[in-house]
C-alpha positions as CSV (number, residue, x, y, z in Angstrom):
1,M,147.7,-94.7,-191.3
2,R,150.7,-92.6,-190.5
3,R,148.7,-89.5,-191.5
4,D,145.8,-90.5,-189.3
5,G,148.1,-91.3,-186.3
6,G,149.7,-87.8,-186.6
7,A,146.2,-86.2,-186.4
8,V,145.4,-88.2,-183.3
9,A,148.7,-87.2,-181.7
10,N,148.1,-83.5,-182.6
11,A,144.6,-83.8,-181.1
12,R,146.0,-85.2,-177.9
13,K,148.6,-82.5,-177.7
14,V,146.0,-79.8,-178.1
15,H,143.8,-81.5,-175.4
16,D,146.8,-81.7,-173.0
17,E,147.7,-78.1,-173.5
18,S,144.2,-77.1,-172.9
19,G,144.1,-79.0,-169.7
20,V,147.3,-77.4,-168.4
21,T,146.0,-74.0,-169.4
22,A,142.8,-74.7,-167.4
23,V,144.8,-75.8,-164.3
24,V,147.0,-72.7,-164.5
25,E,144.1,-70.4,-164.9
26,F,142.3,-72.0,-162.0
27,L,145.3,-71.7,-159.7
28,S,145.8,-68.1,-160.8
29,A,142.2,-67.3,-160.0
30,F,142.5,-69.1,-156.6
31,V,145.6,-67.2,-155.6
32,L,143.9,-63.9,-156.7
33,F,140.9,-64.9,-154.6
34,L,143.2,-65.5,-151.5
35,V,144.9,-62.1,-152.1
36,I,141.5,-60.4,-152.2
37,V,140.2,-62.1,-149.1
38,S,143.5,-61.3,-147.2
39,A,143.2,-57.7,-148.2
40,F,139.6,-57.6,-147.1
41,L,140.4,-59.1,-143.7
42,A,143.2,-56.6,-143.2
43,L,141.2,-53.6,-144.2
44,S,138.2,-54.7,-142.0
45,Q,140.5,-55.8,-139.2
46,L,138.4,-58.9,-138.9
47,K,139.5,-61.2,-136.1
48,L,139.1,-65.0,-135.8
49,G,138.0,-65.2,-132.2
50,S,138.0,-62.6,-129.4
51,N,141.1,-60.4,-128.6
52,V,143.5,-62.3,-130.8
53,A,145.5,-59.2,-131.4
54,D,145.7,-58.5,-127.6
55,V,146.7,-62.1,-126.9
56,D,149.4,-62.0,-129.6
57,R,150.7,-58.7,-128.1
58,L,150.9,-60.2,-124.6
59,D,152.6,-63.4,-126.0
60,Q,155.3,-61.3,-127.7
61,M,155.9,-59.1,-124.6
62,A,156.3,-62.3,-122.5
63,I,158.8,-63.8,-125.0
64,D,160.8,-60.6,-125.6
65,G,160.8,-59.7,-121.9
66,L,162.1,-63.2,-120.9
67,E,164.9,-62.9,-123.4
68,R,165.9,-59.5,-122.1
69,F,165.7,-60.8,-118.6
70,T,167.9,-63.9,-119.1
71,D,170.3,-63.1,-122.0
72,S,172.3,-60.3,-120.5
73,K,173.7,-59.0,-117.2
74,G,171.4,-56.0,-117.2
75,H,172.3,-52.3,-117.0
76,V,171.7,-49.3,-114.8
77,V,172.0,-45.6,-115.2
78,L,171.6,-43.7,-111.9
79,R,169.8,-40.4,-111.6
80,Y,170.9,-37.5,-109.4
81,D,168.3,-34.7,-109.0
82,G,166.6,-36.1,-112.1
83,I,169.8,-36.0,-114.2
84,R,171.1,-39.2,-115.8
85,D,174.7,-40.1,-114.8
86,T,175.5,-41.8,-118.1
87,A,179.3,-41.5,-117.5
88,N,179.0,-44.0,-114.6
89,A,176.5,-46.4,-116.3
90,T,177.3,-50.0,-115.4
91,D,176.1,-53.6,-115.8
92,D,176.5,-54.1,-112.0
93,W,173.0,-53.0,-111.1
94,Q,172.9,-55.7,-108.4
95,N,175.2,-53.6,-106.1
96,Y,172.6,-50.9,-105.5
97,D,169.9,-50.7,-102.8
98,A,166.2,-50.6,-103.4
99,S,165.7,-46.8,-103.1
100,T,168.6,-46.1,-105.5
101,L,167.2,-48.5,-108.1
102,L,163.7,-47.0,-107.8
103,T,164.7,-43.8,-109.5
104,A,167.3,-45.2,-111.9
105,D,167.0,-46.2,-115.6
106,L,167.2,-50.0,-115.0
107,L,167.3,-53.3,-116.9
108,P,167.5,-55.8,-114.0
109,A,168.6,-58.8,-116.1
110,I,170.0,-62.0,-114.4
111,G,172.4,-63.4,-117.0
112,D,176.1,-63.8,-116.4
113,G,177.1,-62.8,-119.9
114,K,178.2,-66.3,-120.7
115,G,174.8,-68.0,-121.3
116,H,174.2,-68.9,-117.7
117,L,172.3,-67.2,-114.8
118,D,174.0,-65.3,-112.0
119,M,172.7,-66.0,-108.5
120,N,173.9,-62.6,-107.2
121,R,171.7,-60.9,-109.7
122,I,168.7,-63.2,-108.8
123,L,169.1,-62.3,-105.1
124,A,169.3,-58.6,-106.1
125,L,165.7,-58.8,-107.5
126,G,164.7,-58.2,-103.9
127,N,165.9,-54.6,-104.4
128,V,163.7,-54.2,-107.6
129,T,160.0,-53.3,-107.5
130,E,157.6,-55.0,-109.9
131,D,157.0,-51.6,-111.6
132,R,160.8,-51.2,-112.3
133,L,161.1,-54.7,-113.7
134,I,158.1,-54.2,-115.9
135,H,159.5,-50.9,-117.2
136,G,163.0,-52.4,-117.7
137,L,161.7,-55.4,-119.7
138,G,159.7,-53.2,-122.1
139,I,156.3,-54.5,-120.9
140,D,153.5,-52.0,-121.4
141,E,152.6,-49.8,-118.4
142,G,149.4,-50.9,-116.7
143,L,150.2,-54.6,-117.1
144,S,151.4,-56.9,-114.3
145,L,153.8,-59.8,-114.2
146,N,154.5,-62.9,-112.2
147,L,158.1,-64.4,-112.1
148,T,159.1,-67.9,-110.9
149,I,162.5,-69.5,-111.0
150,I,162.5,-73.2,-110.0
151,V,165.2,-75.9,-110.0
152,V,164.2,-78.7,-112.5
153,Q,167.5,-80.7,-112.6
154,S,170.3,-81.1,-110.1
155,S,172.9,-83.5,-108.9
156,D,171.3,-83.0,-105.5
157,E,167.9,-84.6,-105.8
158,S,166.7,-82.8,-102.7
159,S,167.1,-79.5,-104.6
160,I,164.8,-80.5,-107.5
161,G,161.6,-78.4,-107.1
162,E,163.2,-75.8,-105.0
163,I,161.8,-72.4,-105.7
164,I,164.6,-69.9,-106.0
165,F,162.3,-66.9,-106.6
166,S,158.6,-66.4,-106.9
167,D,156.7,-63.1,-106.7
168,G,154.5,-60.8,-108.6
169,S,150.9,-59.7,-108.9
170,A,148.1,-62.2,-108.2
171,R,146.5,-63.6,-111.4
172,S,143.0,-63.5,-110.0
173,G,140.9,-61.1,-111.9
174,A,143.0,-61.3,-115.1
175,T,141.1,-61.5,-118.3
176,R,144.1,-61.9,-120.6
177,G,147.6,-63.3,-120.0
178,A,150.6,-64.9,-121.6
179,T,153.4,-67.1,-120.3
180,A,157.0,-67.7,-121.5
181,S,159.5,-70.2,-120.0
182,R,163.2,-71.0,-120.6
183,I,165.5,-73.7,-119.1
184,M,168.7,-72.1,-118.0
185,H,171.9,-73.2,-116.2
186,L,172.6,-71.9,-112.7
187,D,175.6,-73.0,-110.6
188,G,175.5,-76.5,-112.1
189,D,171.7,-76.9,-111.9
190,S,169.1,-76.5,-114.5
191,V,166.3,-74.1,-113.6
192,R,163.1,-73.0,-115.3
193,V,162.5,-69.3,-115.5
194,T,158.8,-68.5,-116.1
195,L,157.5,-65.0,-116.9
196,E,153.8,-64.4,-117.0
197,V,152.3,-61.1,-118.2
198,H,148.7,-60.3,-117.4
199,N,146.2,-57.5,-116.8
200,A,145.0,-58.3,-113.3
201,G,146.4,-55.0,-111.8
202,R,149.1,-54.5,-109.1
203,D,147.5,-53.7,-105.7
204,P,150.2,-54.0,-103.1
205,S,149.5,-56.6,-100.4
206,G,152.8,-57.4,-98.7
207,L,153.7,-54.5,-96.4
208,R,152.6,-55.3,-92.8
209,I,153.0,-54.2,-89.2
210,T,155.2,-56.6,-87.3
211,E,155.9,-54.8,-84.0
212,F,155.1,-51.6,-82.0
213,M,156.2,-49.9,-78.8
214,A,153.4,-47.9,-77.2
215,D,155.0,-47.1,-73.8
216,P,158.8,-46.7,-73.8
217,L,160.5,-45.8,-70.5
218,N,162.7,-42.8,-69.7
219,G,162.1,-40.7,-72.7
220,P,162.7,-42.9,-75.8
221,P,160.3,-42.5,-78.7
222,E,157.3,-44.6,-79.6
223,W,157.9,-46.7,-82.7
224,I,156.2,-49.0,-85.2
225,E,158.0,-51.6,-87.3
226,L,156.9,-52.5,-90.8
227,E,158.1,-55.4,-92.9
228,N,158.1,-56.3,-96.6
229,P,157.8,-60.1,-96.8
230,D,157.5,-60.2,-100.6
231,G,160.1,-61.3,-103.1
232,F,160.2,-57.9,-104.9
233,A,161.0,-54.6,-103.3
234,M,158.0,-52.4,-102.2
235,N,157.6,-48.8,-103.4
236,L,156.7,-46.9,-100.2
237,S,155.0,-44.1,-102.0
238,G,151.3,-44.0,-101.1
239,W,151.7,-45.9,-97.9
240,S,150.6,-44.3,-94.6
241,L,150.3,-44.8,-90.9
242,S,147.6,-43.3,-88.8
243,R,145.9,-43.3,-85.4
244,P,142.7,-41.5,-84.4
245,G,143.4,-37.8,-85.1
246,A,146.7,-38.1,-86.8
247,F,147.8,-39.3,-90.2
248,E,151.1,-39.3,-92.2
249,L,152.3,-40.6,-95.5
250,I,155.4,-42.7,-95.0
251,Q,157.7,-41.2,-97.7
252,D,159.2,-41.9,-101.1
253,G,161.7,-44.7,-101.4
254,A,161.6,-48.4,-101.6
255,L,161.9,-51.2,-99.0
256,A,163.8,-54.3,-100.1
257,A,162.4,-57.8,-99.9
258,G,162.5,-59.0,-96.3
259,G,163.5,-55.5,-95.2
260,R,162.1,-53.6,-92.2
261,V,161.5,-49.9,-91.7
262,I,161.1,-48.2,-88.2
263,C,158.6,-45.4,-88.0
264,T,159.5,-43.5,-84.9
265,G,158.6,-40.4,-82.9
266,N,162.3,-39.3,-82.9
267,A,164.8,-40.6,-85.4
268,I,167.7,-39.1,-83.4
269,T,167.1,-41.0,-80.2
270,Q,165.6,-44.1,-81.8
271,Y,167.3,-47.4,-80.9
272,N,168.2,-49.0,-84.2
273,P,170.7,-51.8,-83.6
274,N,170.3,-53.3,-87.1
275,N,170.7,-50.0,-89.0
276,A,167.2,-50.3,-90.5
277,M,165.6,-47.6,-92.6
278,M,163.9,-45.0,-90.3
279,I,161.1,-42.6,-90.8
280,D,160.5,-39.8,-88.3
281,M,156.7,-39.3,-87.5
282,G,157.0,-37.1,-84.5
283,S,156.1,-33.8,-86.3
284,T,152.6,-35.1,-87.3
285,G,151.7,-36.5,-83.9
286,V,151.3,-40.1,-85.2
287,L,154.0,-41.1,-82.7
288,G,155.3,-39.5,-79.6
289,T,158.6,-39.1,-77.8
290,G,159.8,-38.1,-74.4
291,T,156.9,-36.7,-72.3
292,I,154.6,-36.6,-75.4
293,D,152.5,-39.7,-75.6
294,A,150.7,-40.3,-78.8
295,L,149.8,-44.0,-78.5
296,T,147.8,-45.0,-75.4
297,V,148.4,-48.4,-73.8
298,E,144.9,-48.6,-72.3
299,G,143.4,-48.6,-75.8
300,D,144.2,-47.2,-79.3
301,T,144.3,-48.0,-83.0
302,I,147.1,-48.1,-85.6
303,T,146.1,-48.3,-89.2
304,L,148.5,-49.1,-92.1
305,G,146.9,-47.7,-95.3
306,W,147.6,-47.4,-99.0
307,T,146.4,-44.8,-101.5
308,R,146.3,-45.7,-105.2
309,P,148.3,-43.3,-107.3
310,G,146.1,-40.6,-108.8
311,T,143.3,-41.1,-106.2
312,V,142.6,-39.7,-102.8
313,L,140.9,-42.8,-101.3
314,T,143.1,-44.7,-98.8
315,H,142.5,-48.4,-98.3
316,D,143.0,-49.8,-94.8
317,V,145.5,-52.7,-95.3
318,I,146.1,-53.6,-91.6
319,V,144.3,-52.3,-88.6
320,V,145.6,-53.0,-85.0
321,N,143.0,-52.2,-82.4
322,W,143.8,-52.9,-78.7
323,D,142.2,-52.1,-75.4
324,G,143.0,-52.4,-71.7
325,S,142.6,-56.2,-71.7
326,W,145.8,-56.5,-73.6
327,D,147.6,-55.4,-70.4
328,I,150.5,-53.8,-72.3
329,Q,153.4,-53.2,-69.9
330,A,155.8,-50.3,-69.9
331,N,158.9,-50.7,-72.1
332,H,157.4,-53.9,-73.7
333,S,156.9,-54.0,-77.4
334,M,154.1,-56.1,-79.0
335,T,155.4,-58.4,-81.7
336,Y,152.9,-59.9,-84.2
337,N,152.9,-63.7,-84.5
338,L,152.0,-63.4,-88.2
339,G,148.7,-65.3,-88.0
340,G,145.1,-64.5,-87.2
341,S,143.5,-61.1,-86.6
342,P,146.0,-58.3,-85.8
343,S,143.4,-56.9,-83.4
344,S,143.4,-60.0,-81.2
345,S,145.8,-60.0,-78.2
346,T,146.4,-63.8,-78.6
347,N,148.3,-63.1,-81.9
348,W,150.8,-60.8,-80.2
349,T,153.8,-61.4,-77.9
350,A,155.2,-58.9,-75.4
351,V,159.0,-58.4,-75.7
352,D,160.9,-56.5,-73.0
353,G,162.7,-53.6,-74.6
354,G,161.5,-54.6,-78.1
355,T,163.5,-55.7,-81.2
356,P,163.2,-52.8,-83.7
357,G,164.6,-53.6,-87.1
358,W,165.2,-57.3,-86.4
């Protein structure tokens, strides 16, 4: 009996070992199969769904860009005649104007260096163009972004939902996009910072004509006031003003958010009580001065246009067309009421003497 029992035990042992061997061999074969399939997919660059690689790339850019934007104070290296002034590089980029930052090497971050956000740096985003922010955050050229900062928690309940900043390219027309958000502290409140990266393009839409003087008295120049109502600064390169028979590109530089620029027939004699940016357009005949009248009060047309970089086609952004029925009086500017057609007199208000730069 003992001999037979030993035989049975040995048989069971052999059977168990065979089972374990079979399981191990199966698992080894399965792992090898997975390795082969993974290698095949990698070599063939097969994707599960459309544009997965592109979406992953946008996701990573949104996440990395948001971290750069909120984790540090930022940094700026100014350029003079194209030469980087590395000796005077500083974290205090928020102290420079829009035109200076336009040509600088810039990371416009909004952190305070202690894990919170800095309101002064958020406000200074009005001196940064969308292009410069995209470049500074390491987002691929050709893509666009949208930035929103909103209060989500506060001891003052009326502040909850307040939008501290919101601007960027419109999402309409985008085929791909990615969004990243973070909750951060700002002056005792909690705010949500949301960065969206997409491929809808960046056609400018904000610059607008707000006032013009067609018939100044006693020799002062004619002038046209432009405003940037957006949250980001506006790169002025490519923008133009024209009237029938005369055309002029505005110039290089940038106009801060909420800023105004006076295009004038004579920068030396132009009334500029608010020390606004000025652009002299007397030499091209777009605007006149003294005894030279370029704009005609009885009827004329002003066109604000924009030319896409690398092209020659100018798009008419705003066209102001008036005639004698407007009854424009001498030394009265026409101020746009920011509503309705700019070629309808009902949407303009006459102001004695005008308010250039205000």
